[in-house]
All heavy atoms as an XYZ file, in Angstrom:
847
protein
N      66.920    225.194    254.089
C      65.607    225.795    254.130
C      64.872    225.437    252.838
O      65.475    225.317    251.789
C      65.758    227.309    254.275
C      64.457    228.020    254.506
S      64.702    229.704    255.071
C      65.177    229.416    256.758
N      63.586    225.287    252.936
C      62.782    224.851    251.799
C      61.824    225.963    251.366
O      61.329    226.722    252.189
C      61.989    223.614    252.210
C      61.179    223.005    251.116
C      60.420    221.789    251.621
C      59.533    221.279    250.500
N      58.560    220.333    250.958
N      61.562    226.011    250.065
C      60.550    226.935    249.542
C      59.182    226.317    249.823
O      58.849    225.277    249.285
C      60.734    227.149    248.051
C      62.000    227.892    247.690
C      62.180    227.952    246.196
N      61.206    228.829    245.567
C      61.463    230.065    245.132
N      62.665    230.559    245.245
N      60.528    230.786    244.569
N      58.395    226.961    250.640
C      57.092    226.410    251.003
C      55.930    227.314    250.611
O      54.783    226.940    250.788
C      57.043    226.165    252.515
O      57.235    227.384    253.205
N      56.221    228.476    250.066
C      55.165    229.444    249.792
C      54.937    229.709    248.303
O      54.196    230.621    247.949
C      55.483    230.764    250.498
C      55.607    230.643    251.999
C      54.314    230.213    252.651
O      53.263    230.780    252.399
N      54.383    229.193    253.490
N      55.562    228.927    247.416
C      55.321    229.098    245.980
C      53.884    228.711    245.655
O      53.375    227.707    246.156
C      56.272    228.219    245.153
C      57.686    228.765    245.123
O      57.842    229.995    245.007
O      58.625    227.966    245.215
N      53.235    229.487    244.788
C      51.863    229.150    244.408
C      51.813    228.301    243.143
O      50.792    227.730    242.812
C      50.995    230.411    244.244
C      51.600    231.369    243.222
C      50.799    231.096    245.582
C      50.721    232.564    242.912
N      52.928    228.227    242.416
C      53.044    227.346    241.251
C      54.378    226.611    241.344
O      55.246    226.975    242.135
C      52.998    228.131    239.915
O      54.094    229.044    239.877
C      51.699    228.899    239.769
N      54.547    225.589    240.532
C      55.814    224.870    240.517
C      56.933    225.789    240.022
O      56.723    226.604    239.118
C      55.727    223.643    239.614
C      54.806    222.578    240.182
O      54.641    222.538    241.422
O      54.247    221.802    239.382
N      58.100    225.635    240.610
C      59.261    226.427    240.207
C      59.680    226.048    238.794
O      59.816    224.869    238.473
C      60.405    226.195    241.175
N      59.858    227.060    237.957
C      60.295    226.852    236.579
C      61.522    227.723    236.363
O      61.503    228.909    236.660
C      59.186    227.244    235.574
C      59.680    227.089    234.156
C      57.938    226.412    235.802
N      62.577    227.147    235.831
C      63.801    227.903    235.586
C      64.963    227.330    236.354
O      64.832    226.353    237.092
N      66.095    227.972    236.180
C      67.318    227.525    236.846
C      67.189    227.749    238.351
O      66.905    228.852    238.809
C      68.523    228.295    236.306
C      69.810    227.934    236.996
C      70.951    228.881    236.648
O      70.750    229.913    236.021
N      72.144    228.535    237.073
N      67.408    226.694    239.108
C      67.367    226.786    240.568
C      68.795    226.737    241.088
O      69.593    225.902    240.676
C      66.523    225.644    241.177
C      65.084    225.748    240.675
C      66.572    225.697    242.699
C      64.181    224.621    241.134
N      69.104    227.661    241.971
C      70.431    227.724    242.588
C      70.263    228.163    244.036
O      69.139    228.383    244.494
C      71.359    228.673    241.813
C      70.771    230.035    241.548
C      70.826    231.030    242.504
C      70.167    230.319    240.334
C      70.284    232.281    242.266
C      69.639    231.562    240.074
C      69.687    232.551    241.042
N      71.348    228.291    244.752
C      71.283    228.641    246.174
C      71.860    230.017    246.444
O      72.782    230.463    245.765
C      72.064    227.629    247.009
O      71.477    226.358    246.909
N      71.293    230.663    247.453
C      71.877    231.876    248.019
C      72.008    231.632    249.516
O      71.451    230.662    250.047
C      71.022    233.128    247.740
C      69.661    233.049    248.441
C      70.850    233.343    246.235
C      68.876    234.354    248.408
N      72.737    232.485    250.202
C      72.868    232.393    251.652
C      72.074    233.529    252.280
O      72.239    234.688    251.911
C      74.330    232.480    252.074
C      75.125    231.229    251.799
C      76.594    231.375    252.177
N      77.247    232.570    251.664
C      77.642    232.751    250.402
N      77.437    231.808    249.507
N      78.233    233.870    250.029
N      71.231    233.162    253.236
C      70.462    234.155    253.980
C      70.762    233.936    255.454
O      70.447    232.870    255.997
C      68.947    234.023    253.708
C      68.177    235.053    254.523
C      68.649    234.171    252.226
N      71.428    234.900    256.057
C      71.835    234.797    257.465
C      72.599    233.504    257.729
O      72.421    232.857    258.750
C      70.615    234.896    258.385
C      69.867    236.192    258.203
O      70.454    237.223    257.909
N      68.563    236.134    258.350
N      73.419    233.105    256.759
C      74.249    231.921    256.905
C      73.593    230.610    256.501
O      74.257    229.591    256.444
N      72.292    230.619    256.228
C      71.587    229.405    255.808
C      71.431    229.382    254.294
O      71.280    230.417    253.654
C      70.183    229.345    256.430
C      70.180    229.036    257.902
C      68.770    228.751    258.391
O      68.086    227.915    257.774
O      68.366    229.382    259.376
N      71.447    228.184    253.728
C      71.261    228.024    252.291
C      69.773    228.076    251.972
O      68.972    227.391    252.605
C      71.858    226.683    251.824
O      73.242    226.665    252.157
C      71.696    226.505    250.329
N      69.432    228.905    250.977
C      68.042    229.086    250.571
C      67.966    228.898    249.059
O      68.769    229.484    248.322
C      67.545    230.497    250.963
C      66.160    230.769    250.421
C      67.574    230.662    252.475
N      67.020    228.091    248.561
C      66.883    227.920    247.111
C      66.283    229.159    246.462
O      65.384    229.796    247.020
C      65.956    226.716    246.970
C      65.228    226.628    248.261
C      66.090    227.244    249.310
N      66.786    229.495    245.285
C      66.307    230.652    244.528
C      66.127    230.250    243.069
O      66.708    229.265    242.610
C      67.307    231.788    244.634
N      65.335    231.018    242.348
C      65.074    230.752    240.935
C      65.549    231.949    240.120
O      65.220    233.099    240.443
C      63.577    230.505    240.692
C      63.094    229.319    241.535
C      63.303    230.263    239.218
C      61.601    229.146    241.541
N      66.294    231.674    239.070
C      66.813    232.735    238.209
C      65.671    233.614    237.720
O      64.617    233.122    237.331
C      67.555    232.130    237.021
N      65.887    234.925    237.786
C      64.912    235.879    237.288
C      64.003    236.470    238.344
O      63.321    237.457    238.091
N      63.990    235.903    239.546
C      63.126    236.468    240.575
C      63.903    237.461    241.430
O      65.129    237.484    241.438
C      62.497    235.371    241.440
C      63.426    234.625    242.344
C      62.725    233.512    243.127
O      61.485    233.432    243.122
O      63.431    232.717    243.746
N      63.180    238.273    242.160
C      63.818    239.235    243.050
C      64.242    238.545    244.344
O      63.769    237.453    244.677
C      62.854    240.376    243.377
O      61.779    239.901    244.169
N      65.129    239.197    245.066
C      65.530    238.684    246.373
C      64.297    238.584    247.269
O      64.123    237.602    247.991
C      66.607    239.592    247.010
C      66.898    239.182    248.446
C      67.888    239.570    246.187
N      63.408    239.567    247.195
C      62.190    239.530    248.000
C      61.351    238.295    247.683
O      60.871    237.613    248.595
C      61.358    240.800    247.779
C      60.040    240.862    248.548
C      60.275    240.810    250.047
C      59.268    242.117    248.161
N      61.173    237.975    246.422
C      60.403    236.788    246.046
C      61.021    235.523    246.618
O      60.315    234.638    247.114
C      60.306    236.666    244.525
O      59.549    237.717    243.998
N      62.340    235.437    246.560
C      63.040    234.280    247.117
C      62.791    234.164    248.614
O      62.493    233.088    249.128
C      64.549    234.385    246.839
O      64.761    234.384    245.430
C      65.325    233.255    247.476
N      62.921    235.274    249.327
C      62.725    235.256    250.774
C      61.287    234.898    251.142
O      61.053    234.062    252.015
C      63.105    236.612    251.371
C      64.565    237.016    251.216
C      64.795    238.425    251.748
C      65.495    236.034    251.872
N      60.322    235.500    250.473
C      58.919    235.217    250.779
C      58.552    233.771    250.455
O      57.788    233.144    251.188
C      58.004    236.184    250.033
C      58.107    237.651    250.467
C      57.200    238.515    249.603
C      57.819    237.836    251.940
N      59.119    233.225    249.364
C      58.847    231.835    249.000
C      59.373    230.868    250.057
O      58.846    229.774    250.233
C      59.448    231.507    247.639
N      60.409    231.283    250.774
C      60.971    230.455    251.845
C      60.434    230.850    253.213
O      60.992    230.476    254.239
C      62.501    230.553    251.830
O      62.992    229.975    250.634
N      59.360    231.630    253.209
C      58.663    232.052    254.424
C      59.525    232.910    255.345
O      59.386    232.857    256.570
C      58.095    230.845    255.175
C      56.883    231.227    256.009
O      56.168    232.153    255.680
N      56.672    230.504    257.098
N      60.403    233.697    254.771
C      61.199    234.655    255.540
C      60.492    235.994    255.424
O      60.443    236.586    254.347
C      62.644    234.740    255.008
C      63.312    233.377    255.135
C      63.425    235.810    255.763
C      64.659    233.279    254.444
N      59.917    236.454    256.519
C      59.090    237.665    256.495
C      59.743    238.866    257.184
O      59.562    239.988    256.761
C      57.747    237.388    257.160
C      56.979    236.241    256.556
C      56.107    236.722    255.416
N      55.218    235.675    254.943
C      55.411    235.025    253.807
N      56.430    235.288    253.059
N      54.575    234.091    253.416
N      60.437    238.646    258.294
C      61.104    239.742    259.001
C      62.359    240.093    258.216
O      63.338    239.360    258.231
C      61.446    239.338    260.422
N      62.310    241.197    257.493
C      63.390    241.510    256.567
C      64.412    242.496    257.108
O      65.604    242.312    256.928
C      62.803    242.066    255.264
C      61.856    241.134    254.527
C      61.341    241.804    253.267
C      62.528    239.825    254.210
N      63.950    243.561    257.713
C      64.906    244.600    258.081
C      64.507    245.273    259.375
O      63.401    245.103    259.876
C      64.982    245.650    256.970
O      63.738    246.298    256.822
N      65.446    246.043    259.886
C      65.151    246.944    260.996
C      65.146    248.337    260.395
O      66.028    248.689    259.609
C      66.232    246.860    262.071
C      66.188    245.610    262.882
C      67.219    245.656    263.986
C      67.152    244.382    264.800
N      68.182    244.352    265.837
N      64.153    249.141    260.777
C      64.164    250.513    260.294
C      65.201    251.303    261.095
O      65.889    250.755    261.956
C      62.766    251.135    260.336
C      62.218    251.284    261.746
O      62.947    251.316    262.733
N      60.898    251.373    261.832
N      65.323    252.595    260.826
C      66.357    253.395    261.482
C      66.113    253.595    262.977
O      66.950    254.138    263.675
C      66.499    254.749    260.792
C      67.101    254.619    259.398
O      67.650    253.548    259.076
O      67.035    255.598    258.628
N      64.964    253.150    263.475
C      64.659    253.206    264.902
C      64.788    251.839    265.561
O      64.463    251.672    266.732
C      63.246    253.765    265.114
C      63.114    255.160    264.546
C      62.514    255.359    263.314
C      63.629    256.257    265.216
C      62.400    256.631    262.768
C      63.537    257.534    264.677
C      62.922    257.715    263.455
O      62.833    258.970    262.922
N      65.234    250.830    264.788
C      65.465    249.502    265.331
C      64.251    248.594    265.342
O      64.311    247.493    265.873
N      63.142    249.028    264.758
C      61.929    248.197    264.709
C      61.960    247.306    263.475
O      62.354    247.730    262.398
C      60.685    249.069    264.673
C      60.529    249.933    265.897
C      59.080    250.354    266.049
N      58.910    251.358    267.068
C      58.767    251.098    268.355
N      58.808    249.861    268.771
N      58.593    252.058    269.225
N      61.498    246.060    263.643
C      61.443    245.119    262.529
C      60.414    245.558    261.501
O      59.346    246.054    261.851
C      61.098    243.718    263.010
C      62.235    242.943    263.657
C      61.733    241.601    264.161
C      63.370    242.742    262.687
N      60.763    245.375    260.245
C      59.857    245.717    259.150
C      59.854    244.578    258.145
O      60.756    243.749    258.109
C      60.305    247.010    258.472
N      58.831    244.558    257.330
C      58.724    243.586    256.255
C      58.345    244.326    254.988
O      58.198    245.547    254.996
C      57.683    242.527    256.608
O      57.733    241.474    255.668
N      58.182    243.607    253.913
C      57.817    244.235    252.645
C      56.416    244.830    252.750
O      55.538    244.266    253.395
C      57.862    243.207    251.523
N      56.227    245.954    252.108
C      54.915    246.587    252.083
C      54.394    246.673    250.652
O      53.405    246.065    250.308
C      54.990    247.975    252.724
C      53.670    248.695    252.752
C      52.657    248.279    253.602
C      53.439    249.787    251.933
C      51.436    248.926    253.631
C      52.225    250.449    251.957
C      51.225    250.019    252.800
O      50.027    250.663    252.822
N      55.115    247.396    249.798
C      54.604    247.587    248.433
C      55.149    246.552    247.453
O      54.489    246.206    246.487
C      54.913    248.997    247.944
S      56.660    249.285    247.554
N      56.366    246.083    247.669
C      56.968    245.093    246.779
C      57.390    245.627    245.428
O      57.665    244.860    244.510
N      57.453    246.978    245.272
C      57.832    247.544    243.986
C      58.816    248.703    244.102
O      58.992    249.472    243.174
C      56.597    247.969    243.207
C      55.755    248.995    243.882
S      54.285    249.292    242.886
C      53.569    250.642    243.790
N      59.472    248.854    245.256
C      60.547    249.821    245.384
C      60.168    251.197    245.864
O      61.022    252.074    245.950
N      58.923    251.426    246.192
C      58.488    252.764    246.593
C      58.663    252.997    248.092
O      59.127    254.053    248.508
C      57.015    253.006    246.173
C      56.518    254.355    246.664
C      56.869    252.901    244.668
N      58.309    252.018    248.906
C      58.229    252.241    250.351
C      59.555    252.066    251.101
O      59.689    252.534    252.219
C      57.178    251.324    250.959
S      57.642    249.576    251.003
N      60.510    251.366    250.541
C      61.813    251.101    251.178
C      61.696    250.289    252.465
O      62.570    250.343    253.317
C      62.575    252.401    251.455
C      62.931    253.155    250.228
N      64.185    253.148    249.685
C      62.184    253.940    249.400
C      64.211    253.886    248.602
N      63.008    254.384    248.401
N      60.626    249.523    252.617
C      60.444    248.697    253.820
C      61.196    247.369    253.744
O      61.302    246.675    254.744
C      58.965    248.420    254.050
S      58.060    249.869    254.598
N      61.686    247.000    252.573
C      62.350    245.698    252.420
C      63.863    245.840    252.291
O      64.517    244.960    251.754
C      61.780    244.952    251.218
S      62.097    245.744    249.623
N      64.419    246.930    252.802
C      65.864    247.112    252.685
C      66.601    246.134    253.588
O      66.190    245.870    254.716
C      66.289    248.553    253.026
O      65.864    248.873    254.341
C      65.724    249.544    252.026
N      67.682    245.581    253.044
C      68.518    244.663    253.792
C      69.939    244.710    253.242
O      70.230    245.473    252.343
C      67.940    243.247    253.766
C      67.270    242.730    252.498
C      68.267    242.318    251.476
C      66.374    241.596    252.854
N      70.802    243.907    253.808
C      72.198    243.870    253.370
C      72.369    242.760    252.343
O      72.037    241.607    252.607
C      73.120    243.624    254.560
C      74.580    243.647    254.208
C      75.460    243.357    255.410
O      75.238    243.968    256.477
O      76.345    242.505    255.269
N      72.862    243.122    251.159
C      73.095    242.157    250.094
C      74.557    242.269    249.670
O      75.010    243.347    249.284
C      72.172    242.407    248.890
C      70.695    242.274    249.308
C      72.505    241.447    247.747
C      69.703    242.634    248.225
N      75.281    241.169    249.777
C      76.704    241.124    249.425
C      77.496    242.247    250.087
O      78.337    242.891    249.465
C      76.879    241.150    247.909
C      76.371    239.895    247.250
O      76.319    238.833    247.860
N      75.979    240.005    245.999
N      77.191    242.501    251.363
C      77.930    243.498    252.132
C      77.472    244.931    251.937
O      77.993    245.830    252.583
N      76.512    245.167    251.071
C      76.011    246.528    250.829
C      74.701    246.726    251.593
O      73.744    246.008    251.374
C      75.786    246.760    249.337
C      77.101    246.707    248.555
C      76.905    247.025    247.109
N      76.453    248.421    246.993
C      75.777    248.883    245.953
N      75.476    248.099    244.940
N      75.412    250.149    245.909
N      74.686    247.710    252.468
C      73.511    247.994    253.291
C      72.425    248.695    252.490
O      72.675    249.325    251.465
C      73.898    248.885    254.479
C      74.665    248.157    255.523
N      74.051    247.452    256.532
C      75.991    248.020    255.725
C      74.969    246.919    257.314
N      76.152    247.243    256.841
N      71.207    248.622    253.010
C      70.027    249.345    252.512
C      69.722    249.070    251.041
O      69.361    249.959    250.288
C      70.161    250.840    252.778
C      70.179    251.149    254.264
C      69.595    252.481    254.555
C      69.563    252.671    256.063
N      68.374    253.323    256.500
N      69.857    247.813    250.646
C      69.480    247.390    249.295
C      68.014    246.964    249.326
O      67.598    246.243    250.231
C      70.353    246.215    248.839
C      71.829    246.541    248.807
C      72.130    247.625    247.795
O      71.882    247.465    246.613
N      72.658    248.732    248.287
N      67.235    247.396    248.350
C      65.820    247.038    248.301
C      65.669    245.625    247.734
O      65.966    245.384    246.563
C      65.036    248.041    247.472
C      64.892    249.369    248.198
C      64.178    250.368    247.361
N      65.115    250.837    246.331
C      64.822    251.712    245.404
N      63.605    252.200    245.313
N      65.726    252.093    244.539
N      65.200    244.710    248.559
C      65.072    243.304    248.162
C      64.119    243.128    246.988
O      64.288    242.222    246.183
C      64.594    242.468    249.347
N      63.157    244.010    246.856
C      62.179    243.888    245.764
C      62.740    244.354    244.426
O      62.164    244.051    243.374
C      60.907    244.666    246.095
S      61.147    246.457    246.189
N      63.866    245.061    244.440
C      64.430    245.629    243.222
C      65.712    244.938    242.766
O      66.236    245.252    241.707
C      64.730    247.121    243.426
C      63.496    247.953    243.671
C      62.630    248.025    242.438
O      63.049    248.517    241.408
N      61.417    247.515    242.531
N      66.223    244.012    243.556
C      67.480    243.341    243.237
C      67.185    241.926    242.759
O      66.515    241.150    243.456
C      68.420    243.301    244.465
C      69.692    242.538    244.154
C      68.742    244.720    244.934
N      67.673    241.593    241.567
C      67.505    240.234    241.035
C      68.451    239.291    241.764
O      69.619    239.615    242.002
C      67.788    240.208    239.540
N      67.936    238.148    242.119
C      68.727    237.157    242.839
C      69.810    236.585    241.910
O      69.589    236.417    240.716
C      67.795    236.069    243.423
C      67.258    235.155    242.369
C      68.468    235.290    244.510
N      70.996    236.350    242.472
C      72.138    235.815    241.732
C      72.710    234.632    242.502
O      72.650    234.606    243.739
C      73.234    236.874    241.583
C      72.814    238.125    240.845
C      72.564    237.872    239.374
O      73.252    237.076    238.759
N      71.564    238.535    238.825
N      73.294    233.659    241.798
C      73.908    232.517    242.503
C      74.943    232.979    243.528
O      75.676    233.943    243.300
C      74.572    231.724    241.374
C      73.814    232.095    240.146
C      73.412    233.538    240.346
N      74.961    232.300    244.659
C      75.918    232.542    245.747
C      75.811    233.930    246.373
O      76.745    234.393    247.021
C      77.355    232.283    245.278
C      77.551    230.849    244.826
O      77.034    229.942    245.496
O      78.202    230.644    243.785
N      74.692    234.598    246.206
C      74.459    235.888    246.825
C      74.431    235.708    248.342
O      73.987    234.680    248.848
C      73.116    236.420    246.313
C      72.780    237.811    246.721
S      71.228    238.321    245.902
C      71.903    239.189    244.508
N      74.919    236.700    249.064
C      74.924    236.662    250.524
C      73.985    237.750    251.037
O      74.221    238.935    250.807
C      76.344    236.872    251.055
C      76.447    236.625    252.543
O      75.679    235.807    253.077
O      77.301    237.267    253.183
N      72.923    237.338    251.712
C      71.893    238.256    252.184
C      71.846    238.206    253.704
O      71.909    237.137    254.307
C      70.513    237.868    251.605
C      69.414    238.749    252.169
C      70.533    237.921    250.085
N      71.741    239.375    254.304
C      71.593    239.443    255.763
C      70.345    240.266    256.072
O      70.256    241.433    255.690
C      72.825    240.078    256.407
C      72.840    239.956    257.915
C      74.199    240.272    258.496
N      74.553    241.657    258.360
C      74.723    242.498    259.392
N      74.550    242.075    260.625
N      75.054    243.737    259.183
N      69.382    239.629    256.715
C      68.156    240.323    257.090
C      68.332    240.963    258.460
O      69.289    240.662    259.178
C      66.949    239.363    257.125
O      67.161    238.390    258.141
C      66.744    238.681    255.775
N      67.397    241.815    258.815
C      67.383    242.496    260.111
C      68.669    243.274    260.363
O      69.098    243.454    261.503
C      67.099    241.512    261.242
C      65.769    240.806    261.090
C      65.461    239.840    262.203
O      65.929    240.057    263.337
O      64.749    238.854    261.937
N      69.305    243.742    259.282
C      70.521    244.531    259.391
C      70.208    245.974    259.005
O      69.431    246.219    258.095
C      71.596    243.982    258.455
N      70.797    246.911    259.726
C      70.638    248.321    259.404
C      71.873    249.045    259.897
O      72.135    249.080    261.097
C      69.382    248.891    260.049
C      69.142    250.340    259.683
O      70.040    251.157    259.737
N      67.914    250.654    259.302
N      72.615    249.638    258.994
C      73.871    250.283    259.353
C      73.661    251.470    260.292
O      74.498    251.758    261.138
C      74.670    250.693    258.088
C      76.105    251.016    258.456
C      73.985    251.841    257.358
C      77.043    251.100    257.277
N      72.516    252.145    260.182
C      72.227    253.271    261.073
C      72.062    252.772    262.499
O      72.659    253.307    263.431
C      70.969    254.042    260.599
C      70.561    255.099    261.614
C      71.202    254.653    259.230
N      71.275    251.723    262.694
C      71.058    251.156    264.024
C      72.363    250.581    264.561
O      72.712    250.793    265.720
C      69.955    250.076    263.985
C      69.846    249.360    265.321
C      68.628    250.695    263.590
N      73.102    249.861    263.711
C      74.367    249.268    264.147
C      75.376    250.345    264.521
O      76.129    250.176    265.474
C      74.910    248.355    263.057
C      74.049    247.117    262.865
C      74.385    246.312    261.620
O      75.379    246.620    260.939
O      73.633    245.364    261.322
N      75.388    251.466    263.824
C      76.291    252.573    264.157
C      75.920    253.181    265.506
O      76.784    253.497    266.306
C      76.243    253.651    263.080
O      76.731    253.158    261.867
N      74.611    253.338    265.751
C      74.157    253.868    267.040
C      74.552    252.930    268.164
O      74.989    253.371    269.217
C      72.641    254.064    267.033
C      72.179    255.212    266.196
C      70.665    255.306    266.214
C      70.155    256.367    265.259
N      68.678    256.387    265.208
N      74.383    251.616    267.958
C      74.766    250.634    268.969
C      76.262    250.711    269.252
O      76.698    250.650    270.396
C      74.388    249.217    268.536
C      72.887    248.982    268.515
O      72.139    249.792    269.118
O      72.461    247.993    267.888
N      77.072    250.865    268.205
C      78.522    250.963    268.360
C      78.884    252.227    269.122
O      79.697    252.196    270.034
C      79.206    250.946    266.991
C      80.720    251.085    266.984
C      81.363    249.917    267.729
C      81.253    251.153    265.570
N      78.259    253.350    268.783
C      78.543    254.611    269.463
C      78.171    254.537    270.934
O      78.934    254.965    271.792
C      77.774    255.755    268.804
C      78.337    256.164    267.470
C      77.484    257.226    266.777
O      76.585    257.798    267.426
O      77.723    257.472    265.589
N      76.998    253.974    271.251
C      76.569    253.917    272.652
C      77.470    252.986    273.458
O      77.782    253.288    274.597
C      75.094    253.497    272.761
O      74.924    252.175    272.314
N      77.913    251.875    272.881
C      78.790    250.972    273.620
C      80.168    251.597    273.812
O      80.810    251.408    274.830
C      78.916    249.611    272.924
O      79.613    249.721    271.713
N      80.614    252.389    272.845
C      81.906    253.071    272.956
C      81.840    254.145    274.032
O      82.751    254.279    274.844
C      82.299    253.696    271.605
O      82.329    252.662    270.620
C      83.666    254.335    271.668
N      80.747    254.887    274.082
C      80.580    255.932    275.104
C      80.498    255.305    276.481
O      81.084    255.800    277.432
C      79.321    256.783    274.802
C      79.001    257.699    275.967
C      79.536    257.593    273.523
N      79.800    254.167    276.602
C      79.692    253.475    277.880
C      81.052    253.027    278.378
O      81.294    252.953    279.565
C      78.756    252.268    277.767
C      77.299    252.662    277.610
C      76.423    251.455    277.307
O      76.919    250.310    277.347
O      75.234    251.666    277.010
N      81.966    252.731    277.460
C      83.300    252.263    277.840
C      84.236    253.435    278.124
O      85.391    253.249    278.419
C      83.896    251.393    276.725
C      83.132    250.105    276.524
C      83.630    249.341    275.320
O      84.623    249.698    274.698
N      82.921    248.273    274.969
N      83.722    254.675    278.011
C      84.533    255.840    278.317
C      85.315    256.404    277.153
O      86.102    257.310    277.314
N      85.126    255.856    275.957
C      85.829    256.370    274.794
C      85.015    257.480    274.163
O      83.796    257.488    274.197
C      86.046    255.247    273.783
C      86.903    254.121    274.327
C      87.052    252.990    273.340
O      86.920    253.226    272.141
O      87.273    251.861    273.781
N      85.694    258.426    273.558
C      84.998    259.506    272.863
C      85.548    259.636    271.451
O      86.689    259.252    271.171
C      85.169    260.854    273.580
O      86.563    261.133    273.693
C      84.546    260.823    274.969
N      84.722    260.175    270.565
C      85.121    260.421    269.182
C      85.137    261.916    268.929
O      84.261    262.634    269.395
C      84.150    259.748    268.205
C      84.140    258.267    268.327
N      85.127    257.485    267.795
C      83.279    257.423    268.948
C      84.859    256.216    268.055
N      83.742    256.164    268.764
N      86.130    262.369    268.218
C      86.211    263.800    267.876
C      85.864    263.970    266.424
O      86.192    263.246    265.581
C      87.617    264.347    268.165
C      87.694    265.808    267.784
C      87.959    264.158    269.622
């Protein structure tokens, strides 16, 4: 994937992160959100009702840019500095995934106590 949305030339150490299994270039010192937006990745997360969301405020107040970073759910992309070899998963939400797991388990006749 290529950075196509930078408004100035990239300055600084450039390295790669993985986003949904694809390699994405990142620049040291920027947030995960900046990296994603520079690569034109806009659909970031699912809210707790399963609807797609994207960044709104970009400064940690709205929690609209939460995603999975290095296996940790609900991390704010605008507040986390990008690191080499970081693993990011967009459109992930542990609440929605838990509901999906529960409904499929109930459909199969299993119950939880």
